[in-house]
N, C-alpha and C positions, 0 to 999 in steps of 0.2 A: 504494499500500500504506499510506503514512504516514496517509492519510485514513481508513482503516478503523479501527473500533473493535474491538480485539482483546480487550477485557476480558470480553466475554460472547460465548458461541457463538450462532449464529443458529438459528432454528427452521425446520423443514421446513414447506412448505405446498404445497397442490395448484395446479399451474400448467398449465392446459390439459391435465389428466390425468397430469401427470408431477410427481413430487416434486422440488422445487427450494428454494433459499434465495435471499434477496434479492441476494446478491452476484452471482448469475448472471442475474438477471432485471431488475435496476434500469435497465439500459441497453438493454432488449429491442428498442425501436423502431429504434434505430441498428444493432443486431446484424442485424435482419431486412433492413435497407436496405444491408447490406454488399455492395460491388461486387466480385465475383470477376473475375479476369482469365483468359483462356483458358489461360495457361501456369502458373496456380496449381496446386500440389499439395496436396491435403488429406489429413492424417493423422487419422483418426477412430478412436475407441475408447471403450469404457466405461472409467471410472476404474480405474487399477491393472491394466491389461491388458498392460502391457509395451511400450506404444507409444514409450517413451522411446528404445528402440533404433533406431526408424525414422529419426529425423533423422541419427543417426550413419551409417546406411547411405547416406542421400542425400549427406551431406557427403563421405563417403569415395569416392563415385563421381565426384566433381568434376563434378557434373551441369550446372552452369552452362556449363562449357567444352564438354561433350558436346552440349548442346541449343542452344548459341549464343544463349541467352536468360538472363534473370536471374529464374528462377521463385521465387515466394514459397512457403516451406513453411508451412502453416497447420495448427495442431493444434486439435482440438475433442473434447469428451466429449458433444456434443449428440446426442440420439436423432435418427434420420433425418428425422422429420416436422418438427423444429425448425430444419433447415438453411436458410439463406437461399436464395431461389430462384435467385439469380444463379449459384450453383455448377452447378446443372443447366443453366441457359440457356447458360452458357459451356462446357459439356461438359468440366468440369475433371477431371483424373485424381484418383481418390480411392483411398487405401489404408486399409482397415479392419483393425485388429488386434484379434483376439478371444482371450480366455483362458477356460479352463474355469471353471465357476461356483464350484466348491469352493475352488480356489486364489484366485479373484477375491475371494470374500467374506472370506477370511483376510487377504489383503493389504489390502483396503479397511478392515477392522477396525483393523488396526495403523496405517494411514494416518490414519484419523479420530481415533485416540487422541492423535496428535501434531499434528494440524492444527487450528489454533484457529478458522479460518474455516468449519469444518464442524460439524455438530451433534455433541453429546456421544454417543459410541457406546454408553455404558452397559457392561453385562457381556456376555461372549461369547454366552451363551445367548439373551439378549433380542435381541442384534444379529443372530444367525442367523435368528431369526423375522422380524425387520424386513426382512432381505434377502429372504426368501422372499415377503414381502408386497409387495416392490417399493418400500418406504418409504425410499429412498436418494436422495442427491443425484444428479440426472440419471436418477432413476427406476429402473424394474425392469431388472435384468440380462437377464432372459428377453425382455422386449420390445425391448431395445436390440440384442442380437445377432440376434434374429429379424428385426427391422425392417430392419437394414442387409443381412442375408442376402437378404431378399426383394427389396430394391432392386437388388441385384446381378443378379437375373434379368432386369430390364428396363433396367438402366443398365450397358452393357458396359465403361465406363471406370472400373469399381470393382474393385479387387484386394483379395481377402479373405485375410488372413494369420492363421493360428493360431499363437499364442505357443508352443505345445508343439512345433510343427513347426520353428519358428525355433530352439528350444533343441536339438532332436534333430539337425537337419542344417542349420546356419547357411548353409553354402555353397550348398546346393540352393535355400534360400529366397531368398538374395541373387540367384542366377541367375534365378529366376522374377520377382523384383521388377524386376530390370534389363530383362528381356524386356518386362515390362509398360510400363516407362518408355522403352523404345527406347534403352537404353544398352548399350555394349559395353566394360566396364572390362577392363583388362589383368589378367593373373594376379597381378601385384604389387599392383594396386589391390584386388582381391578379397581377398587375404591381409591387407592392411592393414585393410580394412573388418571382416573376420572378427575381428581382434584388437580393434578398437575397440568392437565390440558384445558382447564377452565380458563377463559379469556383473561380475567383479572390477574390470575397467578402467572400466566405466560408473560403478561405485560410487564410484570415486576422482575421476571427472570432475566438476568443479564446475559445468559447463554442464548436467549431467544430474542431479546429486544434490541440487540446490536448497539447498546448505549455507548460502547467504547470505540465504535467505528468512526473515524474522523472524516470519512467521505460522505457523511449525512449531516444535515443541519437540523438538529432537533428543536431549534426555535420555530421552525416552520411547521413541523409535524412530527409525531412519533412514528417509529418503524411499525410497531403494532398499534393501530389507531383505534378502531372500534370493534371489528370482528363481528359485526351484526349482519344478519340477513335482512335485506330490505332497506339498507341505508341509501340506496340509489334514489329512493323517492325524495330525498332531501336535496338532490342535485339536478335531476332531470326536469326540464319543463314539460308541459303537456305535449307541445309540438315536438320536442326532442324525443320524447318517449314514443310517440307515434311513428316518427321517421325510423327510429331504432328498431322497433318491432317489425316494421315492414322489411327493413334490410335484413333483419335476423331470419325472417321466414324464408328469404331467398337463399341464405347461406347454410342453414341448419335443416337439411332435408332428410336426415336419417331419423325415422320415427322411433328407433330404439334408443336414441340418446336424448333423454328429457332432463331439463334443468328446472329448478324451482326458484322463483325470485321472492318468495315469502314462505314462512313456516308457521 
């Protein structure tokens, strides 16, 4: 981080059909050569999808003891087509966390306002247009969630979690995740995990809230801001919502992939 120039924000550019910045592509050859291990667990998501809760779940299950290994937890925001081949070759377990588009764009907007290594978001109205056009770091939300959903159909070691489901019934989603990972936590462990992934507790956790990261301006916003489902209603005008819904219908044509914007 010390070597990064934080005095100016980077520009977006097209990288193999996906909008990126140089911070995430400068080391591309080494990224693609990354050697996954069979016991690695990958946590993938579009930015600001709530994937910060996933490591807390894994940590709480004392997974290393249960699996008798020392698995690495690896987080990524890469779209599925950019993943190093070794993850597929090693048949690694992958957890994808998805959040509805409206709350995602609001959260991403506030994140980019305070994150110096991302492009300047501009005003809310222009930002919303840019989101619909897919001109975001890590590309289009629509392509991202659809790409990983489609991969799930052919790659059984992929567990797809909806952020809204995790908020609505944390215990149920923990049970599903533990089943996927082959874990059998005790009732006490489950209760501890449930407490650790509660939003207010995560916001106070320095391992999750990035409070020591100097590439962010916490006077503008916190890294973990609200975590609510439906906060988009405080940002979208009626006209913006109608335009967004119309555009959404054109891009989200897979009837098997359904998101909730309220719970």
